[in-house]
C-alpha positions as CSV (number, residue, x, y, z in Angstrom):
1,M,41.2,4.9,-19.3
2,A,38.0,7.0,-18.4
3,V,37.6,8.3,-15.0
4,L,34.6,6.5,-13.1
5,R,31.7,8.9,-11.8
6,A,31.2,7.8,-8.4
7,A,27.9,8.0,-6.3
8,L,28.5,8.1,-2.3
9,Y,25.7,6.9,-0.6
10,C,25.0,7.5,3.3
11,R,22.1,6.2,5.4
12,L,21.3,6.4,9.0
13,S,18.2,5.2,10.8
14,K,17.5,5.8,14.5
15,D,18.5,2.4,15.0
16,D,22.1,3.4,13.7
17,M,22.1,6.4,15.7
18,L,22.7,4.1,19.0
19,Q,25.9,3.1,17.6
20,G,27.4,6.4,18.2
21,D,29.5,8.4,15.8
22,S,30.8,5.5,14.0
23,E,27.7,5.4,12.0
24,S,27.3,9.2,11.9
25,I,26.6,10.8,8.2
26,K,29.9,13.0,8.8
27,T,32.0,9.5,9.6
28,Q,30.3,8.2,6.5
29,K,31.1,10.9,4.1
30,T,34.3,11.3,5.2
31,L,35.4,7.6,4.9
32,L,33.3,7.4,1.3
33,T,35.5,10.6,0.0
34,Q,38.9,9.2,1.1
35,Y,38.1,5.8,-0.4
36,A,37.4,8.0,-3.8
37,K,40.3,10.0,-3.8
38,E,42.4,7.2,-3.0
39,H,41.2,4.9,-5.9
40,G,40.7,7.7,-8.4
41,F,37.2,7.9,-8.4
42,L,35.4,11.3,-9.5
43,V,32.6,12.3,-6.5
44,A,29.5,12.8,-8.9
45,E,27.4,13.4,-5.9
46,I,26.8,12.4,-2.2
47,Y,23.5,11.2,-1.4
48,V,22.4,11.2,2.1
49,D,19.1,9.5,3.9
50,D,19.3,10.4,7.4
51,G,16.4,8.8,9.7
52,Y,15.4,6.0,7.2
53,S,15.4,2.2,8.2
54,G,17.7,-0.2,5.9
55,L,14.0,-2.3,5.5
56,N,12.6,1.0,3.7
57,F,13.7,1.3,-0.1
58,D,11.6,4.5,-0.4
59,R,14.1,6.7,0.7
60,P,14.3,10.1,-1.1
61,S,17.7,10.3,-1.9
62,F,18.3,6.5,-2.7
63,N,15.4,7.2,-5.3
64,R,17.4,10.1,-6.6
65,M,20.3,8.1,-7.2
66,L,18.3,5.8,-9.1
67,D,17.0,8.3,-11.1
68,D,20.6,9.3,-12.2
69,I,21.8,5.9,-12.6
70,E,18.8,5.7,-15.2
71,V,20.0,8.6,-17.0
72,G,23.5,7.5,-17.2
73,K,25.3,9.9,-14.6
74,I,26.6,7.2,-12.1
75,D,29.4,4.5,-12.8
76,V,29.9,3.3,-9.6
77,V,28.2,3.3,-6.2
78,I,30.0,3.3,-3.0
79,T,28.5,2.8,0.4
80,K,30.4,2.3,4.0
81,D,29.0,-1.3,4.1
82,L,26.4,-3.5,2.9
83,S,23.8,-2.4,5.9
84,R,23.9,1.3,4.5
85,L,22.3,0.2,1.2
86,G,19.8,-1.7,3.0
87,R,19.1,-4.7,5.5
88,D,16.7,-6.8,3.7
89,H,18.5,-9.6,2.2
90,L,16.3,-10.3,-0.6
91,K,16.1,-6.5,-1.9
92,V,20.1,-5.6,-1.0
93,G,20.6,-9.1,-3.4
94,H,18.6,-7.7,-6.0
95,F,20.2,-4.4,-6.5
96,T,23.9,-6.1,-6.3
97,E,23.4,-9.1,-8.4
98,I,20.6,-7.6,-10.8
99,Y,19.9,-4.1,-11.1
100,F,23.4,-2.6,-10.6
101,P,24.9,-5.3,-13.1
102,M,22.1,-4.5,-15.5
103,K,23.0,-0.8,-15.5
104,N,26.3,-1.6,-15.8
105,V,27.0,0.2,-12.4
106,R,29.9,-1.3,-10.4
107,Y,29.2,-1.5,-6.4
108,I,31.7,-1.2,-3.5
109,A,30.7,-1.7,0.2
110,V,34.4,-0.4,1.8
111,N,34.6,-2.2,5.0
112,D,32.9,-5.6,3.8
113,G,35.1,-5.6,1.0
114,V,32.8,-5.8,-1.5
115,D,33.2,-5.0,-5.1
116,T,31.2,-6.3,-7.6
117,A,34.1,-5.5,-10.5
118,N,35.5,-8.6,-8.3
119,K,34.3,-12.3,-9.2
120,N,34.2,-13.6,-5.8
121,N,31.8,-11.7,-3.6
122,D,30.5,-14.9,-1.8
123,I,30.8,-13.0,1.5
124,A,28.0,-10.4,0.6
125,A,25.2,-12.9,0.3
126,L,26.3,-13.9,4.0
127,K,26.5,-10.2,5.1
128,N,23.4,-9.4,3.7
129,V,21.6,-12.2,5.7
130,M,23.5,-11.1,9.1
131,N,21.9,-7.6,8.3
132,E,18.4,-8.8,8.1
133,F,18.9,-10.8,11.4
134,Y,19.8,-7.4,13.0
135,S,16.9,-5.8,11.5
136,R,14.6,-8.8,12.5
137,D,16.1,-8.5,16.1
138,N,15.3,-4.9,16.3
139,S,11.9,-5.3,15.2
140,R,11.5,-8.1,18.1
141,K,12.7,-5.3,20.3
142,V,10.2,-2.6,19.1
143,R,7.2,-5.0,19.1
144,S,8.3,-5.7,22.6
145,S,8.3,-2.1,23.6
146,I,4.9,-1.6,22.1
147,R,3.3,-4.1,24.1
148,A,5.2,-2.9,27.3
149,R,3.6,0.6,26.6
150,A,0.2,-0.9,25.7
151,K,0.4,-2.7,29.0
152,A,0.8,0.6,30.9
153,G,-2.3,2.1,29.5
154,L,-0.6,4.3,27.1
155,Y,-2.7,5.1,23.7
156,R,-0.6,5.1,20.7
157,S,-2.5,5.3,17.6
158,A,-1.7,7.6,15.3
159,F,-5.3,8.9,14.8
160,N,-7.6,9.8,17.2
161,P,-11.0,7.8,17.5
162,I,-14.5,9.5,17.0
163,G,-15.4,10.8,20.4
164,Y,-11.9,11.5,21.7
165,R,-9.1,13.6,21.1
166,K,-5.3,13.0,22.9
167,S,-4.7,15.2,25.6
168,P,-2.9,18.2,24.4
169,Y,-0.6,17.7,27.9
170,N,0.2,13.8,26.9
171,H,-0.7,12.3,23.5
172,N,-0.8,8.8,24.9
173,R,-4.1,9.8,26.9
174,L,-7.4,10.3,25.5
175,V,-9.9,13.0,26.4
176,M,-13.6,13.5,25.9
177,D,-14.2,15.6,22.5
178,T,-17.3,18.0,22.7
179,E,-17.6,17.9,19.0
180,T,-18.0,14.3,18.3
181,A,-18.7,12.7,21.6
182,W,-22.4,13.2,21.0
183,I,-22.1,11.2,17.8
184,V,-21.1,7.8,19.7
185,K,-23.7,8.5,22.4
186,R,-26.4,8.4,19.6
187,I,-25.0,5.4,18.0
188,F,-25.4,3.4,21.2
189,E,-28.7,5.0,21.9
190,L,-30.1,4.1,18.5
191,A,-28.5,0.5,18.7
192,N,-30.5,-0.2,22.0
193,A,-33.6,1.2,20.6
194,G,-33.7,-1.7,18.5
195,M,-32.1,0.1,15.1
196,G,-29.9,-2.0,12.8
197,A,-26.4,-0.8,11.8
198,H,-27.6,-0.1,8.4
199,K,-30.5,1.8,9.3
200,I,-28.3,4.0,12.0
201,A,-25.7,4.5,9.0
202,A,-29.0,5.5,6.9
203,V,-30.2,7.8,9.4
204,F,-27.2,9.5,9.9
205,R,-26.6,10.1,6.2
206,R,-30.3,11.5,6.2
207,E,-29.3,14.0,9.0
208,Q,-25.9,14.7,7.3
209,V,-23.7,13.9,10.4
210,P,-20.1,13.9,9.2
211,C,-18.5,10.3,9.3
212,P,-15.4,9.6,11.0
213,S,-13.0,10.0,8.4
214,W,-14.2,13.5,7.5
215,W,-13.6,14.4,10.9
216,L,-9.9,12.8,10.7
217,H,-9.4,15.0,7.5
218,S,-10.8,18.4,9.2
219,W,-8.4,17.7,11.7
220,G,-5.5,17.5,9.7
221,E,-4.9,13.9,10.9
222,K,-5.3,12.2,7.4
223,D,-5.5,13.4,4.0
224,Y,-8.7,12.7,2.5
225,S,-8.9,15.6,0.0
226,K,-9.5,13.7,-3.1
227,R,-12.4,11.6,-1.0
228,F,-14.0,14.5,0.0
229,E,-13.8,16.6,-3.4
230,N,-17.7,15.4,-3.5
231,P,-19.4,17.2,-0.7
232,E,-21.9,14.3,-0.5
233,N,-19.0,11.9,0.9
234,K,-18.8,13.9,4.2
235,Y,-22.1,12.1,5.2
236,E,-21.1,8.7,3.6
237,W,-21.5,6.3,6.9
238,S,-21.1,2.7,6.6
239,H,-22.8,-0.4,8.8
240,T,-19.5,-1.6,9.1
241,V,-18.2,1.8,11.0
242,I,-21.0,1.5,13.1
243,R,-20.7,-1.9,14.2
244,N,-16.8,-1.4,14.9
245,I,-17.9,1.5,17.2
246,I,-20.4,-0.3,18.9
247,S,-18.1,-3.3,19.6
248,N,-15.3,-1.2,20.8
249,P,-14.5,-1.5,24.3
250,L,-12.8,1.7,24.2
251,Y,-16.0,3.7,24.6
252,L,-16.2,2.1,28.1
253,G,-13.0,4.0,29.2
254,H,-10.5,1.3,28.4
255,C,-7.5,1.5,26.2
256,V,-7.6,-1.4,23.8
257,M,-4.0,-1.8,22.1
258,C,-2.3,-4.4,19.8
259,K,-5.4,-5.4,17.8
260,T,-3.0,-5.9,14.9
261,E,0.7,-6.6,14.3
262,S,3.1,-5.5,11.7
263,I,4.5,-8.4,9.6
264,F,8.4,-8.1,9.1
265,K,9.6,-6.8,5.8
266,V,6.3,-6.5,4.4
267,N,4.3,-3.3,4.8
268,A,0.9,-4.8,5.9
269,Y,-0.3,-6.0,9.5
270,K,-2.4,-8.8,10.4
271,K,-5.1,-9.0,12.7
272,V,-4.3,-10.3,16.2
273,P,-7.0,-12.9,17.6
274,K,-9.2,-11.0,20.3
275,E,-8.0,-13.0,23.2
276,E,-4.6,-11.5,22.8
277,W,-5.6,-8.2,22.6
278,I,-4.1,-5.8,25.5
279,V,-7.0,-3.9,27.5
280,V,-6.3,-1.9,30.2
281,E,-9.6,-0.7,32.0
282,N,-10.4,3.1,33.3
283,T,-7.7,4.7,31.4
284,H,-9.8,7.7,30.3
285,T,-13.3,8.9,30.7
286,P,-16.5,6.4,29.5
287,L,-18.7,7.3,26.8
288,V,-21.3,5.1,27.6
289,T,-22.2,2.5,30.7
290,Q,-21.2,-1.1,30.8
291,E,-25.2,-1.6,30.8
292,V,-25.6,0.5,27.7
293,F,-22.5,-1.5,26.1
294,D,-23.7,-4.8,26.6
295,G,-27.4,-4.0,25.3
296,A,-26.3,-2.7,22.1
297,N,-23.7,-5.2,21.3
298,E,-26.9,-7.7,22.4
299,K,-29.1,-6.3,20.0
300,I,-26.7,-5.7,17.0
301,L,-25.4,-9.3,17.2
302,N,-29.1,-10.4,17.3
303,R,-30.3,-8.7,14.9
304,R,-27.4,-10.0,12.2
305,R,-29.0,-12.2,9.6
306,D,-28.3,-16.1,10.7
307,T,-27.5,-16.7,7.1
308,T,-24.7,-19.2,7.4
309,D,-25.8,-21.2,10.8
310,N,-22.7,-19.6,12.7
311,F,-20.6,-19.6,9.4
312,V,-18.1,-17.2,9.2
313,S,-16.8,-16.2,5.7
314,P,-13.2,-15.6,5.0
315,F,-13.8,-13.2,2.1
316,A,-15.7,-10.9,4.5
317,G,-15.2,-7.2,3.3
318,L,-13.2,-8.0,0.3
319,V,-15.6,-9.1,-2.1
320,K,-17.1,-6.2,-4.6
321,C,-19.6,-6.0,-7.6
322,G,-17.5,-5.6,-10.8
323,A,-20.5,-3.5,-11.8
324,C,-21.2,-1.0,-9.4
325,G,-18.5,-1.4,-6.8
326,K,-20.6,-2.3,-4.2
327,A,-19.9,-4.8,-1.7
328,L,-21.6,-8.6,-2.3
329,G,-23.3,-9.9,0.5
330,L,-23.9,-13.7,1.8
331,R,-26.9,-15.1,1.4
332,Y,-28.5,-18.8,1.1
333,W,-29.9,-20.4,-1.9
334,T,-32.8,-22.5,-1.9
335,G,-33.2,-23.3,1.4
336,K,-30.1,-23.0,3.4
337,R,-28.6,-25.6,0.8
338,H,-25.9,-23.3,-1.1
339,R,-24.0,-20.2,0.2
340,I,-23.9,-17.5,-2.5
341,Y,-22.8,-13.8,-2.8
342,V,-25.3,-11.4,-4.4
343,C,-24.6,-7.5,-5.1
344,T,-26.0,-5.8,-2.2
345,A,-27.0,-2.6,-4.5
346,Y,-29.3,-4.8,-6.5
347,A,-30.5,-6.6,-3.4
348,H,-31.8,-3.3,-2.1
349,D,-33.0,-1.9,-5.6
350,T,-33.3,-3.5,-8.6
351,K,-32.4,-0.6,-11.0
352,A,-29.3,0.1,-9.0
353,C,-27.4,-2.8,-10.8
354,T,-27.8,-6.1,-12.6
355,D,-28.8,-9.4,-10.9
356,H,-25.5,-11.1,-10.8
357,R,-24.2,-13.4,-8.0
358,I,-21.5,-16.1,-7.4
359,F,-21.7,-19.4,-5.3
360,Y,-19.3,-19.1,-2.3
361,D,-17.9,-22.6,-3.4
362,D,-17.2,-21.6,-6.7
363,L,-15.6,-18.2,-5.4
364,Y,-13.6,-20.3,-2.7
365,K,-12.1,-22.2,-5.3
366,A,-11.2,-19.8,-8.1
367,V,-9.4,-17.8,-5.4
368,L,-7.5,-20.5,-4.3
369,V,-6.6,-21.8,-7.5
370,D,-5.1,-18.5,-8.2
371,I,-3.4,-17.9,-5.4
372,Q,-1.6,-21.2,-5.8
373,Y,-0.6,-20.4,-8.9
374,H,1.0,-17.1,-8.3
375,A,2.6,-18.5,-5.1
376,R,4.4,-21.4,-6.9
377,L,5.5,-19.0,-9.4
378,A,7.0,-16.6,-7.2
379,Y,8.5,-19.4,-5.2
380,E,10.1,-21.1,-8.5
381,D,10.9,-18.3,-10.7
382,R,11.0,-14.7,-8.4
383,G,11.9,-13.2,-11.5
384,K,9.1,-14.2,-13.8
385,A,6.4,-13.5,-11.1
386,V,8.1,-9.8,-10.7
387,A,8.2,-9.4,-14.4
388,L,4.4,-10.4,-14.8
389,A,3.6,-8.0,-11.9
390,V,5.3,-5.2,-13.8
391,K,3.6,-6.1,-17.0
392,M,0.3,-5.9,-15.5
393,N,0.4,-2.7,-13.7
394,A,2.3,-0.8,-16.4
395,K,0.5,1.9,-18.3
396,S,2.5,1.5,-21.6
397,E,5.1,-0.3,-22.8
398,G,8.4,-1.3,-21.1
399,N,10.8,1.1,-22.2
400,K,8.6,3.8,-20.8
401,G,10.9,4.6,-17.9
402,K,14.0,5.1,-20.3
403,S,11.9,7.1,-22.7
404,N,10.6,9.2,-20.1
405,A,13.9,9.8,-18.8
406,D,15.4,11.1,-22.0
407,R,12.1,13.2,-22.5
408,L,12.6,14.7,-19.1
409,K,16.4,15.5,-19.3
410,T,15.5,17.5,-22.9
411,A,12.6,19.2,-21.1
412,K,14.7,20.4,-17.9
413,K,17.6,21.5,-20.5
414,R,15.0,23.7,-22.6
415,Y,13.3,24.9,-19.4
416,E,16.8,26.2,-18.1
417,E,17.7,27.8,-21.8
418,V,14.2,29.5,-21.7
419,T,15.1,31.1,-18.1
420,R,18.3,32.5,-19.4
421,L,16.6,33.6,-22.5
422,F,14.3,35.6,-19.8
423,D,17.1,37.1,-18.0
424,R,18.9,38.2,-21.5
425,L,15.5,39.7,-22.7
426,Y,15.4,41.5,-19.4
427,E,18.5,42.9,-20.0
428,D,18.0,43.9,-23.5
429,S,15.1,45.9,-22.6
430,V,16.5,47.9,-19.7
431,S,19.5,48.9,-21.9
432,G,17.0,49.9,-24.6
433,R,18.4,47.3,-27.1
434,I,14.8,46.0,-27.9
435,S,11.9,47.8,-28.0
436,N,9.0,47.7,-25.2
437,E,6.5,46.1,-28.0
438,N,9.1,43.4,-28.5
439,F,9.8,43.0,-25.0
440,H,6.5,42.1,-24.0
441,R,5.7,40.1,-27.0
442,L,8.8,37.8,-26.3
443,M,8.5,38.0,-22.6
444,E,4.7,36.2,-23.1
445,K,5.9,33.8,-25.6
446,Y,8.6,32.6,-23.1
447,Q,6.3,32.5,-20.4
448,N,3.8,30.3,-22.1
449,E,6.5,27.9,-22.8
450,Q,8.3,28.0,-19.4
451,E,4.6,26.8,-17.8
452,Q,4.1,24.1,-20.5
453,L,7.7,22.9,-19.7
454,L,7.2,23.1,-16.4
455,G,3.7,20.8,-16.4
456,Q,5.5,18.7,-18.8
457,I,8.5,18.3,-16.4
458,Q,6.0,17.2,-13.4
459,A,4.3,15.0,-15.6
460,L,7.4,13.1,-16.7
461,E,8.3,13.0,-12.9
462,A,5.5,11.7,-12.1
463,A,5.4,8.8,-14.6
464,M,8.8,7.7,-14.1
465,Q,8.1,7.8,-10.3
466,E,5.0,5.5,-11.2
467,V,7.3,3.1,-13.0
468,K,9.9,2.9,-10.0
469,D,6.7,2.1,-7.9
470,N,5.4,-0.5,-9.9
471,Q,8.6,-2.1,-10.1
472,E,9.3,-2.2,-6.1
473,N,5.6,-2.9,-5.5
474,A,6.1,-6.2,-8.1
475,V,9.1,-7.5,-5.9
476,R,7.3,-6.7,-2.7
477,W,4.1,-9.0,-4.2
478,A,6.3,-11.5,-5.1
479,E,8.0,-11.9,-2.0
480,L,4.7,-12.0,-0.4
481,M,3.3,-14.4,-2.7
482,A,6.5,-17.0,-2.5
483,Q,5.6,-17.6,1.2
484,Y,2.3,-19.0,0.6
485,V,3.8,-21.8,-1.5
486,G,1.7,-24.9,-1.0
487,I,-1.4,-23.1,0.5
488,Q,-4.3,-25.7,0.8
489,E,-6.6,-23.6,2.9
490,L,-7.9,-20.0,2.6
491,T,-8.7,-18.1,6.0
492,A,-9.6,-14.5,6.7
493,E,-5.8,-13.6,7.9
494,N,-4.2,-15.0,4.9
495,L,-6.7,-13.7,2.7
496,N,-6.3,-9.8,3.9
497,L,-2.6,-10.2,3.9
498,L,-2.8,-11.2,0.3
499,V,-5.6,-9.5,-1.3
500,E,-7.0,-6.3,-1.5
501,R,-10.2,-6.9,-3.0
502,I,-11.9,-9.6,-5.3
503,E,-14.4,-8.3,-8.1
504,V,-17.2,-10.3,-9.4
505,Y,-18.7,-10.0,-12.8
506,D,-21.8,-11.1,-14.5
507,R,-22.3,-14.7,-16.0
508,R,-21.8,-15.0,-19.8
509,E,-23.7,-17.5,-21.9
510,T,-21.3,-19.6,-24.5
511,N,-21.6,-22.6,-26.5
512,A,-20.2,-24.3,-24.0
513,G,-22.5,-23.2,-21.3
514,A,-22.5,-20.2,-18.8
515,E,-19.2,-19.0,-17.3
516,Q,-18.2,-16.2,-15.1
517,M,-15.2,-13.9,-14.6
518,I,-13.7,-12.6,-11.4
519,K,-10.8,-10.5,-10.8
520,I,-8.3,-10.3,-7.9
521,C,-6.4,-7.6,-6.7
522,Y,-3.7,-8.4,-5.2
523,R,-1.8,-6.4,-2.2
524,F,1.0,-4.8,-3.7
525,G,0.6,-6.8,-7.0
526,G,-2.7,-4.9,-8.5
527,Y,-4.9,-7.1,-11.0
528,I,-2.5,-9.7,-11.8
529,G,-5.1,-11.4,-14.2
530,E,-8.5,-12.7,-14.4
531,R,-9.9,-16.2,-13.5
532,I,-12.8,-17.1,-15.6
533,F,-14.7,-20.5,-14.6
534,A,-17.8,-22.7,-15.3
535,A,-20.8,-21.2,-14.0
536,K,-23.5,-23.2,-12.3
537,V,-27.2,-23.1,-13.2
538,L,-29.0,-21.2,-10.3
539,K,-32.1,-22.7,-11.3
540,H,-31.7,-26.2,-10.0
541,P,-28.9,-26.2,-7.6
542,K,-30.1,-29.5,-6.3
543,K,-29.0,-31.3,-9.4
544,E,-25.9,-29.3,-9.9
545,H,-22.3,-30.5,-8.9
546,I,-19.3,-28.0,-8.1
547,R,-17.1,-27.7,-11.0
548,Q,-13.7,-27.0,-10.5
549,P,-12.3,-23.8,-11.9
550,E,-10.7,-23.7,-14.9
551,E,-7.1,-22.8,-15.6
552,R,-6.6,-20.0,-17.9
553,R,-4.6,-21.7,-20.3
554,R,-3.4,-25.4,-20.7
555,N,0.0,-25.0,-20.3
556,E,-0.8,-23.1,-16.7
557,E,0.0,-19.8,-18.1
558,V,-1.9,-16.6,-16.6
559,S,-4.5,-15.4,-18.9
560,L,-3.8,-11.5,-18.4
561,V,-6.2,-8.8,-18.5
562,S,-5.5,-6.2,-21.3
């Protein structure tokens, strides 16, 4: 009987540290090593993730273990208990019931008595749920702690707001930043002078005033290196940023916290109603007076075009032009009878884009139908939903991961061989067994090959990581969508939680009439598919009726974007 190669996996989070030495990495290693010895397993490697939450499955050593499983180095995975593998019962179940069996890998949780080689592992499901309850309780405690710190007036954002820096003596206190405070004051000054957010942004672009994201980048707080490869982006102000600054009570010297809150198990945040924000007054030096603040907000509010009779679109910030990428703005069509989205680039300059637009009602119904379809799919058949997301986001065929793993193994092996040849070549040169001319010729040859191999290895590792990320994101997307089965209404909250962006394309004339396509980019899921629906004629809107968006296939299968 062949000896099974075992991966001993150890994990410790900050919460686990409170349990003392019983959960320590050292204790886990000792227990697992002893277990492997007693049961005749060959320890292939010990994988350790120290300081990682059980809800986070993007752990360095865990991912490295999965890579080794993919290339066939591991026969059995052993952990102290199920919670060391993770505390999300759905994801833990995915590994124990789907992934490990598919890879012919046995899984053992020593203290929980779980062994996938045995048929009866019903206790595992119960343990998974209990572990998740533990994490959920911790999440509530963390949220309570955050709110308590906020009520104490402690600033706890990761980033500095423009106009302020964190005090070097207390990172929970803000002090005025002399480099950027003038920018904030100028925004309020221009707003009080009657200038709108769009015009203020245009003034700053013209005067080449660096935007807030550039300051964060320059302070080393956030990496925007790709964005600022184009030097012009340094001055790319948006009217949304201007409005956010003008409406932020922070500049009155008040600490404003808990405007968003994290969603359990999902790496996303939802907006908290304004009345639930925690505001502590007079915690730092104000940049504007109450009079200046009120005046600017009143003028900005009055300048906003009354396009919708106090109507607030749930799509705000999500709808983009499929041709130029700019935002679509909400307008009225024919005397406030119809709400319509139009390309803002075309509205300002007819040469900048094409004249394509979409009726609000058409967009609403198309997006709702699409979300309903995928939510129902994720709820009824989680595996099919995950497979769909993987397929849509994969950049090549499904066996990419396996083929790349084989190529990576070959490339690494050859890289090691070339490295050994280098060493031998040097020894031959020193001993005089090879001429100086041949030495330099061969050295150049091996060096070029080594550089090519290194580039190949890095590219293959990146491709394999992309495949892995794609799979994980697909699972997260399906879990998120399943929570919205039966959804009947679109709100700003659920749209921002589910959708990254919506792209609207030109209408197309067909034999059956005009049709229009939108692409929905889902959070974690990417562009799952496209939705094509009958487009209304714009010439005589009062004679039209709103047609229901068409399903992409008669059997309700999703029409995939190639």
